[in-house]
C-alpha positions in Angstrom: -91.4 -42.4 -64.0 -88.4 -41.4 -66.2 -84.9 -41.2 -64.8 -82.0 -39.8 -66.8 -78.4 -40.9 -66.7 -77.3 -37.6 -65.3 -79.7 -37.5 -62.4 -82.8 -35.9 -64.1 -86.1 -37.4 -63.1 -89.7 -36.9 -64.3 -92.8 -38.3 -62.6 -96.2 -38.0 -64.2 -99.6 -39.0 -63.0 -102.5 -39.2 -65.3 -106.2 -39.9 -64.7 -107.7 -42.0 -67.4 -111.4 -41.9 -68.0 -113.1 -44.4 -70.4 -116.1 -43.0 -72.3 -118.9 -45.2 -73.4 -119.2 -44.6 -77.2 -123.0 -45.0 -77.2 -123.9 -42.9 -74.2 -120.9 -40.5 -73.9 -120.9 -41.2 -70.1 -117.9 -42.3 -68.1 -117.4 -46.1 -68.1 -115.2 -48.5 -66.2 -111.8 -49.1 -67.7 -111.7 -52.5 -69.4 -109.5 -55.3 -68.1 -107.2 -54.9 -71.1 -106.3 -51.4 -69.8 -105.3 -52.8 -66.5 -103.3 -55.6 -68.1 -101.4 -53.0 -70.1 -100.8 -50.3 -67.4 -101.1 -51.7 -63.9 -97.4 -52.8 -63.8 -96.2 -49.3 -64.8 -98.5 -47.7 -62.1 -96.8 -49.8 -59.5 -99.7 -49.6 -57.1 -99.8 -45.7 -57.2 -103.3 -44.2 -57.4 -104.5 -40.9 -58.8 -107.6 -39.2 -57.6 -110.0 -37.1 -59.7 -110.6 -34.8 -56.7 -109.4 -31.3 -57.4 -106.6 -30.2 -55.1 -106.0 -26.6 -56.0 -107.7 -23.6 -54.3 -109.4 -20.7 -56.0 -107.3 -17.8 -57.2 -106.8 -14.9 -54.7 -108.6 -11.7 -55.7 -105.4 -9.6 -55.6 -103.2 -12.0 -57.6 -101.3 -10.5 -60.6 -103.1 -11.2 -64.0 -102.4 -10.9 -67.7 -104.4 -11.6 -70.8 -103.9 -15.1 -72.2 -104.9 -16.8 -75.5 -104.1 -20.1 -77.0 -102.6 -20.2 -80.5 -103.8 -22.1 -83.5 -100.8 -24.4 -83.1 -102.1 -25.3 -79.6 -105.3 -27.0 -81.1 -105.7 -30.6 -82.1 -107.6 -31.7 -85.2 -110.9 -31.4 -83.5 -110.3 -27.8 -82.4 -109.6 -28.7 -78.7 -106.8 -27.1 -76.8 -104.0 -29.8 -76.5 -103.4 -30.5 -72.8 -99.6 -29.9 -73.3 -100.4 -26.3 -74.4 -101.5 -25.5 -70.8 -97.9 -25.9 -69.7 -97.0 -22.7 -71.6 -98.9 -20.8 -68.9 -96.8 -22.5 -66.2 -93.6 -21.6 -68.1 -94.8 -17.9 -68.4 -95.2 -17.6 -64.7 -91.9 -19.4 -63.9 -89.8 -17.4 -66.5 -89.0 -14.2 -64.5 -87.7 -16.1 -61.4 -85.0 -18.6 -60.7 -86.4 -22.2 -60.7 -86.2 -24.3 -57.6 -84.2 -27.5 -58.2 -85.8 -30.0 -58.2 -89.0 -28.4 -59.5 -92.4 -30.0 -58.8 -95.3 -28.8 -60.9 -99.0 -29.9 -60.8 -101.5 -29.0 -63.4 -105.3 -29.5 -63.1 -107.5 -29.3 -66.1 -111.0 -28.3 -64.8 -113.0 -27.4 -67.9 -112.4 -27.5 -71.6 -111.3 -24.3 -73.2 -112.8 -23.2 -76.5 -110.1 -22.3 -79.1 -111.3 -18.7 -79.2 -111.6 -18.1 -75.4 -110.4 -14.9 -73.9 -108.6 -15.9 -70.7 -106.6 -14.3 -67.9 -103.5 -15.9 -66.4 -103.8 -15.2 -62.7 -101.0 -15.9 -60.2 -97.2 -16.2 -60.0 -94.5 -18.8 -60.0 -96.0 -20.6 -57.0 -99.5 -21.0 -58.3 -101.5 -19.9 -61.2 -105.0 -20.1 -62.8 -106.4 -19.7 -66.3 -109.8 -18.1 -65.8 -112.3 -16.9 -68.4 -114.1 -13.6 -68.5 -116.7 -14.7 -65.9 -113.9 -15.8 -63.5 -114.5 -19.6 -64.0 -111.3 -21.5 -63.5 -110.4 -23.6 -66.6 -107.1 -24.9 -65.4 -104.7 -24.3 -62.4 -101.2 -25.2 -61.4 -98.9 -25.0 -58.4 -95.2 -25.5 -58.2 -92.6 -26.2 -55.5 -89.5 -28.1 -54.7 
């Protein structure tokens, strides 16, 4: 939680997954993680269960690509770059105040992927050529 001196507020929820370096499988978070972050979490829980529905067939769509600047050193799309799609859908309309936005990352996106941004200011999906949802968002007050 971040609260500004002029009334601004930002809440963020993150799902952390530890990876076993030998097997590459998900592993339990170590006690040192809980010692560092449990106080900031203040008892709040985040679930890994996906919450967003599939895109409607008749939703508006446009071609979408990530830029080279959106990639990290390993060639992965930086999670922050997905927010550009949310901004694109919000741009033509007045924003509700306050604005609530949720973003779900479903599958990694290769750097050279041809995607479609499907949806509008209320909800959107980044889908690949086969229609697989790579990420989705929804907004509201």
